[in-house]
C-alpha positions in Angstrom: -9.3 27.1 -23.7 -8.0 29.2 -26.3 -8.3 29.9 -30.0 -4.7 29.1 -31.6 -5.3 29.1 -35.4 -7.7 29.1 -38.1 -7.0 28.1 -41.7 -9.4 28.5 -44.5 -13.2 28.1 -44.4 -14.6 24.8 -45.3 -12.8 21.3 -44.8 -10.3 22.7 -42.5 -9.9 22.5 -38.8 -10.3 25.0 -35.9 -7.5 24.5 -32.9 -8.8 24.8 -29.4 -7.0 24.2 -26.2 -8.7 23.7 -22.8 -7.3 23.2 -19.5 -9.6 22.0 -16.8 -8.9 19.7 -13.8 -10.7 17.6 -10.8 -14.0 18.4 -10.7 -17.0 16.3 -8.7 -20.6 16.9 -9.0 -19.9 20.3 -9.9 -22.0 22.2 -12.8 -21.3 25.2 -14.9 -22.7 26.9 -18.0 -25.8 25.4 -19.9 -27.4 22.2 -19.8 -26.9 21.6 -23.9 -23.5 19.7 -24.7 -23.8 21.1 -28.3 -22.2 23.7 -30.0 -24.1 27.2 -30.6 -23.7 29.2 -33.8 -23.5 33.2 -33.5 -26.9 33.6 -33.7 -27.9 31.1 -30.7 -29.0 28.0 -32.8 -27.6 24.7 -31.7 -25.1 23.0 -34.1 -24.9 19.2 -33.1 -22.9 16.3 -34.5 -19.8 18.4 -35.0 -16.6 16.1 -36.1 -13.6 16.4 -33.9 -10.3 14.4 -33.7 -8.8 13.2 -30.5 -5.7 14.7 -28.9 -4.1 13.8 -25.6 -1.0 15.2 -23.5 0.6 13.8 -20.3 2.9 15.5 -18.0 5.0 13.1 -15.7 6.7 13.9 -12.6 10.2 12.4 -12.3 10.1 12.6 -8.5 6.9 11.5 -7.4 6.1 9.2 -10.8 2.8 10.7 -10.9 1.5 10.7 -14.7 -1.4 13.1 -15.6 -2.8 12.4 -19.0 -5.2 15.1 -20.5 -7.4 14.1 -23.2 -10.2 15.9 -25.4 -12.5 13.8 -27.6 -15.1 14.3 -30.0 -16.3 11.2 -30.8 -20.0 12.1 -29.4 -20.3 15.1 -31.7 -19.5 17.3 -28.8 -16.2 18.2 -26.7 -15.7 15.5 -24.0 -12.6 16.2 -21.6 -10.9 13.7 -19.5 -8.1 13.5 -17.0 -6.4 10.2 -15.9 -4.0 10.5 -13.0 -1.9 7.8 -12.5 -0.3 7.3 -9.0 2.5 4.7 -8.4 2.7 2.3 -5.5 4.2 3.2 -2.2 6.6 0.4 -1.4 8.6 1.4 1.6 7.3 1.6 5.2 9.2 2.7 8.5 7.1 2.4 11.7 7.9 2.4 15.4 5.7 0.2 17.4 5.3 1.9 20.9 3.8 -0.4 23.5 2.6 0.7 27.1 3.9 -1.3 30.1 2.7 0.6 32.8 0.4 -0.2 35.6 -2.9 -0.5 33.4 -1.0 -3.3 31.8 0.1 -5.0 35.1 0.1 -8.7 35.2 -1.9 -8.4 38.8 -4.9 -7.4 36.7 -8.0 -9.9 36.4 -7.2 -10.0 32.6 -3.6 -9.3 31.7 -3.4 -6.7 29.1 0.3 -7.4 29.0 0.1 -11.1 27.9 -2.4 -9.8 25.2 0.5 -7.7 23.8 2.9 -10.5 24.4 0.8 -12.8 22.2 -0.6 -10.3 19.8 2.7 -8.5 18.9 4.8 -11.3 17.6 2.2 -12.8 15.6 1.2 -9.4 14.1 4.9 -8.7 13.2 5.4 -12.4 11.6 2.5 -12.0 9.5 3.1 -8.6 7.6 5.4 -10.2 4.8 2.8 -12.4 3.7 0.2 -10.0 4.1 1.9 -7.3 2.1 3.8 -9.3 -0.5 6.1 -6.8 -2.6 6.1 -4.2 0.0 8.8 -3.4 2.3 8.9 -2.8 6.1 11.3 -1.8 8.8 10.6 -1.1 12.1 11.6 0.0 15.5 10.2 -1.8 18.7 9.6 0.6 22.4 8.1 -0.6 25.7 7.4 2.7 27.7 5.6 3.5 30.8 6.8 6.8 32.7 10.6 5.9 31.5 12.0 3.8 28.4 12.4 -0.1 29.1 13.8 -0.8 25.8 14.4 0.3 22.4 14.8 -2.4 19.8 17.1 -2.9 17.9 20.6 -1.7 19.2 22.9 -1.2 16.4 26.0 -3.9 16.4 25.2 -5.5 19.6 24.8 -9.3 20.8 21.5 -8.6 22.4 19.9 -5.8 20.2 17.0 -5.5 23.2 19.5 -4.0 25.6 19.1 -0.5 25.1 16.9 2.4 26.2 18.5 5.5 24.1 17.1 6.6 21.0 20.3 7.7 19.5 21.6 4.0 19.4 18.8 2.5 17.6 18.4 1.6 13.9 15.3 0.4 11.7 15.1 -3.2 11.1 13.3 -5.5 8.5 10.2 -7.3 10.0 11.4 -10.7 9.1 14.8 -9.9 11.1 12.6 -8.7 13.8 10.7 -11.6 14.1 13.7 -13.5 14.4 15.3 -11.7 17.0 12.1 -11.8 19.0 11.9 -15.9 18.9 15.7 -15.9 19.8 15.9 -13.6 22.8 12.2 -14.6 23.9 11.6 -10.8 24.0 7.8 -11.3 24.9 8.1 -14.4 26.6 5.3 -14.7 29.5 7.7 -17.2 31.5 11.0 -15.0 30.9 9.7 -11.3 31.4 13.2 -9.8 30.8 12.5 -7.2 28.3 8.9 -6.5 28.0 7.4 -6.4 31.7 5.0 -4.2 33.7 5.3 -2.2 36.9 2.0 -1.5 38.9 3.4 1.8 40.3 4.2 3.4 37.1 1.9 5.4 34.9 1.6 6.3 31.4 3.9 9.1 30.4 2.2 9.7 26.7 4.7 12.3 25.7 7.6 9.7 26.1 7.2 7.3 23.2 5.8 10.5 21.0 9.2 12.4 21.9 11.3 9.5 21.7 9.9 8.7 18.1 10.3 12.2 17.0 14.1 12.1 18.0 14.5 8.5 16.2 12.9 9.8 13.0 14.8 13.3 13.0 18.1 11.3 13.3 17.5 8.3 10.8 17.5 9.7 7.2 15.2 8.6 4.5 17.2 6.8 1.7 14.3 6.9 -0.7 12.3 10.0 0.4 9.8 9.9 -2.6 8.6 6.5 -2.1 8.7 5.8 1.7 6.0 6.3 4.4 6.7 6.8 8.1 4.3 6.3 11.0 4.1 5.2 14.6 1.8 2.6 16.0 1.2 3.6 19.8 -0.6 1.0 22.2 -1.7 2.2 25.5 -4.5 1.7 27.9 -7.0 3.4 30.7 -5.1 4.4 33.6 -3.1 7.2 35.2 -1.2 9.2 32.6 0.6 12.3 31.8 -0.5 13.9 28.7 1.6 14.4 25.6 2.5 18.1 25.3 1.6 20.3 22.5 5.2 21.0 21.3 5.8 17.2 21.0 2.7 16.9 18.9 3.8 19.7 16.6 7.0 18.5 16.1 5.7 15.0 15.1 3.7 17.0 12.5 6.7 19.0 11.3 8.4 15.3 10.6 5.3 14.1 8.5 5.0 11.2 11.1 1.2 10.0 11.2 0.4 8.6 14.5 -2.1 5.4 14.9 -3.5 4.9 18.5 -5.0 1.9 19.8 -6.4 2.5 23.6 -7.6 -0.7 25.3 -10.1 -0.3 27.5 -10.9 3.3 26.4 -14.3 3.1 24.8 -15.3 6.1 27.1 -14.6 9.0 24.5 -15.1 11.6 27.0 -12.3 10.9 29.2 -9.3 13.2 29.4 -7.0 10.8 28.3 -8.8 9.8 25.0 -9.0 13.7 24.5 -5.4 14.0 24.7 -5.0 10.9 22.2 -7.3 12.5 19.9 -4.7 15.3 19.5 -2.2 12.6 18.5 -4.6 11.6 15.7 -6.0 14.8 14.5 -9.3 13.7 15.4 -9.3 11.2 12.7 -11.2 8.1 13.3 -9.2 5.9 11.1 -6.2 6.5 13.4 -7.7 6.1 16.8 -9.3 2.5 17.9 -10.8 2.0 21.3 -10.9 -1.5 22.5 -13.6 -2.6 24.9 -12.9 -4.1 28.2 -12.8 -7.8 27.7 -13.5 -10.4 30.6 -12.0 -13.4 28.2 -8.3 -13.4 27.6 -8.7 -14.9 24.3 -11.1 -12.2 23.0 -8.7 -9.5 24.3 -5.6 -11.0 22.3 -7.8 -11.2 19.3 -9.0 -7.8 19.5 -5.7 -6.3 20.1 -4.3 -8.3 17.0 -7.0 -7.2 14.8 -6.5 -3.4 16.0 -2.9 -3.8 15.2 -3.4 -5.2 11.7 -6.3 -2.4 11.0 -3.6 0.5 12.2 -0.9 -1.0 9.6 -3.7 -1.6 7.0 -4.8 2.3 7.4 -1.4 3.4 7.6 -0.1 1.5 4.0 -3.4 3.0 2.6 -2.9 6.5 3.4 -3.5 8.9 0.4 0.0 9.4 -1.3 -0.9 12.6 -2.3 -2.8 15.1 -0.1 -3.8 19.0 -0.4 -4.3 18.3 -4.0 -5.4 21.2 -5.8 -5.9 22.5 -9.4 -5.8 25.9 -10.4 -7.5 26.5 -13.9 -9.0 29.1 -16.2 -11.5 29.2 -19.3 -12.2 31.7 -21.8 -15.4 33.1 -21.9 -16.6 31.0 -25.0 -15.8 27.7 -23.0 -18.9 26.6 -21.0 -18.7 23.3 -19.1 -21.8 21.1 -18.9 -23.9 22.0 -15.8 -24.5 18.2 -15.0 -22.4 16.2 -12.6 -18.8 15.9 -13.6 -17.7 12.5 -12.9 -14.8 11.4 -11.0 -13.9 8.0 -10.5 -10.9 6.5 -8.5 -10.0 2.8 -8.2 -6.7 0.9 -7.2 -5.0 -0.3 -10.3 -5.9 -4.0 -11.6 -9.2 -3.9 -9.5 -12.6 -2.9 -10.7 -13.6 -1.5 -7.3 -14.7 2.1 -7.6 -13.4 4.2 -4.1 -16.2 6.3 -2.6 -16.8 9.0 -1.5 -14.7 11.5 -3.4 -15.2 15.0 -2.1 -14.0 18.3 -3.6 -14.2 22.0 -2.5 -14.7 24.5 -5.5 -13.3 28.1 -5.0 -13.9 31.0 -7.8 -10.5 33.0 -7.8 -11.4 35.5 -10.0 -13.6 36.3 -13.2 -13.8 39.0 -15.7 -15.2 39.6 -19.2 -12.2 37.3 -20.7 -11.6 34.3 -18.3 -13.1 32.6 -15.1 -10.3 31.4 -13.0 -10.9 28.8 -10.2 -9.5 26.1 -8.2 -10.6 22.7 -7.2 -9.3 20.8 -4.5 -9.8 17.1 -3.9 -10.3 16.7 0.1 -9.7 12.8 0.0 -6.4 13.0 -1.8 -4.9 10.5 -4.1 -4.5 6.8 -3.0 -1.0 5.1 -3.8 -1.3 2.8 -6.7 -4.3 4.2 -8.1 -6.0 5.4 -11.4 -8.3 8.4 -11.2 -10.3 9.7 -14.0 -12.2 12.9 -14.5 -14.6 13.3 -17.4 -17.2 16.3 -18.4 -18.6 17.6 -21.5 -18.8 21.5 -22.6 -20.4 23.8 -25.0 -18.6 26.0 -27.1 -20.2 29.6 -27.6 -19.2 30.7 -31.0 -20.7 34.0 -30.2 -18.3 34.4 -27.6 -15.4 33.8 -29.8 -13.4 36.9 -30.5 -14.0 36.9 -34.4 -16.9 37.1 -36.7 -17.6 33.8 -38.1 -20.3 32.9 -41.0 -20.2 30.8 -44.3 -18.9 33.7 -46.1 -15.9 34.9 -44.2 -14.1 34.9 -40.9 -12.8 38.2 -39.3 -10.8 38.4 -36.2 -11.9 41.2 -33.7 -9.4 44.1 -32.5 -9.0 42.7 -29.3 -8.2 39.4 -30.3 -4.6 39.8 -28.7 -6.0 40.5 -25.5 -7.0 36.8 -25.2 -3.5 35.5 -26.1 -2.2 35.2 -22.4 -4.0 33.3 -19.9 -3.4 32.7 -16.1 -1.1 29.6 -15.3 -3.0 26.4 -14.9 -1.4 23.7 -12.8 -1.9 20.8 -10.4 -0.2 20.9 -7.1 -0.2 18.4 -4.1 1.8 17.4 -0.8 3.5 14.1 -1.7 3.9 11.5 1.2 3.1 14.3 3.6 6.6 16.0 3.2 7.3 16.9 -0.6 5.5 19.7 -2.1 4.9 19.5 -5.8 3.6 21.4 -8.5 3.1 21.1 -12.2 2.0 23.2 -15.2 -1.0 21.6 -16.8 -0.3 21.1 -20.5 -2.5 22.6 -23.3 -4.5 20.0 -25.2 -5.9 21.3 -28.7 -9.0 19.7 -30.4 -9.5 19.9 -34.1 -12.9 20.8 -35.1 -13.8 20.2 -38.8 -15.8 23.0 -40.0 -17.2 20.9 -43.0 -19.2 19.1 -40.3 -21.1 22.0 -39.5 
């Protein structure tokens, strides 16, 4: 906040500008929310006008509104961050067909895949109306059995090469699955299991990396990409670190469904955790089910949950705000509130976590950064509010009912550190915007 101008004495306005952003459960300054005169006495019920400004990012379409209001007799600061929906999703569904899924088992995990996957894909358009999904299907063990769809072919399942595949909308994928009976229990031409083959976990991740690296994003600022990997307990080769790092470089989230993998101490579970960065929302372990219908239901629900978690990933991550105060601004020491909710919904999203870091402080300014650790969800509205004290004895001027005199060092406070908000949009686009100054008019006659 800085002092811009003062015109006259009585019935005139002092213009201030304050820049502070995302704070949650963080206290500063004094307990009181009143103005303080030079002698330390409290001045309450000061009349102030409301001012607001906004900054709009033309690429991410995130709109940030910054407002200062004095309707309650003290300055109240609020920030509203409107995040647009993410409508386009491109994902690969990679299905294990190794010996752990073999049809000779007591309960066929392969048949659970054959029943659950077509139903899962069929219901996506009705479950996510207004959103667009494109998919690639992959069957793998220690080699690639098929990658669907093969571009320009009469049989789109007749392919096992990453450089010939293209994304297809889920409705067309459902139609092709039915036409070619790709997951039929009777005609196991495409999705079939081989008892002697093991799970090479590196293979589907590496193949997905090759596909996503080759197929460029058309709408890069509104499209999210991810991989859903279905595997099971059994012999395996681990995914290599360079493959995992490549996937991160491509900003591709990996969601893992491990069938009969409740034992988290298994070496296989440890390797799968590396794929998901140990994020519990991205790794589902399904129990062994002696009942086939239960196994199918578990897998279907796990597929739906993986997709839902991917759709509702934060649109903006690494959200960091760098801000500065002049010495005469003292935010209230009580809890500073942050509320996030999905637009057109009354449900508040909890918890919201933040990290505060004091960057530097001198006798003129306090500068710090605040990081919103939970990120910002798509199609959400986040509102931050807090009160502050204005310490008049800290103003670079002498102020009384008789006169106003600026101190000699007033010019030293004219420049201040840059205040900005930065974030990573959809895991791939680094964004930074300077926060606007928002003045508040204080009527001296109300003192």
